[in-house]
C-alpha positions, 0 to 999 in steps of 0.5 A: 911909127915907133918900133919895139925899143930894146935891141940886143938885150942881154941874157936875163940869167947870165948877162951874156950877149952870145946867143943863137936864134932858135924859133921865129914867127913869120913875120918877125915881131922885131920887124914890125912897128909897135902899133902893128903889134898891138892886135897880137898882144891880147889873147891866145887866139891870135895869129902867131907873131912874136919876137925871135927867141934865142938860146944863150950860148953860155947858160942855155936860157931861152929869151928874146934879144929884141923886146918892148921897153918898160914904157911900151910894156906899161901901155900894153898891160894897162888894157889887159884882160884878167889872166886866162879870161878865155878859160871858164872860172871853174877851171881856173879855180880848180887849177889854182887849188891844185897849185896850193895843194902842191905848196901846202906841205912845205909851208910853215904856219905863222908867217905872212903870205905874199903874192906877186900878180894875184889877179882876182885872187884865186890862189890867195883865196885858197891860202886864206881859207886853208892856211894859217897866215898872219898877214896877206901882202898882195901886189897887183898892178891892175887896180880894177881887180883890187876890190875883188881881190880883197873880197877873196881873202875875206877878213884876213889882215891884208895890204894890196899895192899896185907896184909889183917892183917895190916890196919895201913895205913887207917886213924882212924875214916874215913870209912863210909862202910867196907865190908868183903864178905866170909872172916870172916869164913876163918880167923884163928883169927877173933877177931883182924881183927874185932877190927882193922876194928872198929877203922877205922869206923867213927861215924855211919859207917857200917861194912857189913859181908857176911858169911854162916849160919850154922843154915840155912835150907840148913845145916839142910837138907844136914847135913854133906853133906852141901858143906860149911863144907870144909877145908877152914872154921875154924869156921862157924857162925849163927846169934847169934854167929856172933852178939856176936863176933861183940859186943865183938869187940866194935860194936853197933847195929847188924842186921842179915838177910838172903842174896840173892845169884844168881845161874844158875839153872844147877849149883844148880842142879849139887850141889844137885846131888853131895850132894846126892852122884850122882856125875856121873849123868848129867841133861840137865838143863838151865843156867837161873839165879835164886835168892835164900835165902838159906844158907848165911846171911848178917850182918850189924854192926854199929859204934854207 
C-alpha cells in the first residue's frame, strides 16, 4: 500500500526545515497508508485524523511537514463534494454576501474580477450583481459545476478555466478584485499563486482572502478537536503569518479582520457535540441562521 508521499516538507512561508511538533491526531495520518486515509478526507463529520502540525522555529507558520504529493491530491480532490455541502444553501449565500460587503468599499470600479476556486459561484454572483467589472475570470478545477458557475454571473463577459495554477490568460494589471475563499490553506505551495495573482492586479486593486485563523478563540477552546485540523489543510494561518506571506509576494497594505459566518443553530450544536466526542447524541435544535465571528479571518491585500 502506498503512503502519503511528501516527507520533511519545508515551511511554505520561509523555507526552513526547523520546526517543532504542535498538534497531532491519534493515530497520526503520516503513520497510515494512502488508502486508509481516503475515508477521512471527505466531510467535517469524520473522526479526527490529520498530519501532525508543526510550528516553524523561524517564522511561526503552522504547517504539515508530511503530506500528500500533487498526484495524490488530484485523486482526492477529483471526487470531492462542493465546498460546505453539509451547510444549507441559504447560510452559504448569506456568508458569501458578507464577504463581498467587506471587500466592496476597497474595490476600484472598471477592472476585471478574478476568483480562484469559486465553486458554484456564490461570491461571483454578488460581484456580478453589485460590482462594475468588465470581465470575470473564474478558475475552478471542478468541471461539474462550470455550468452553474456561468449561470451565477449571468450575461457578464466571463472566462471559466479548470486549471487554477495557470493565470496567463488574464491580462496583467487588469483586475480590480481578486478573491480566494478557503483556498490558500489548501495549496501545497501558496507563494507562486499569490505572486501570480499580484501580477494581475491593477494599481489599487485588492486581493480578498478568507482562511481559518489558527490563533482563534475556537482553536484555543477545542485544541486538537478543532475541525479545521484535517487532511485538507497543509498549512494554517494567523494574522501575522498571512500578512508576512502576502508582503513577501509583493502586496502593499494588508488588513486582517475576523470574518462572519452564517450557520444554522442545529449545525453548530452538532459540531459542538462531535468536538466533545458525543457523536451519537441528537438534540432537537432549530435551523435558524445565526451569524458568528468564530474561527475564520478575512484578509484584504492591496496592490499599492
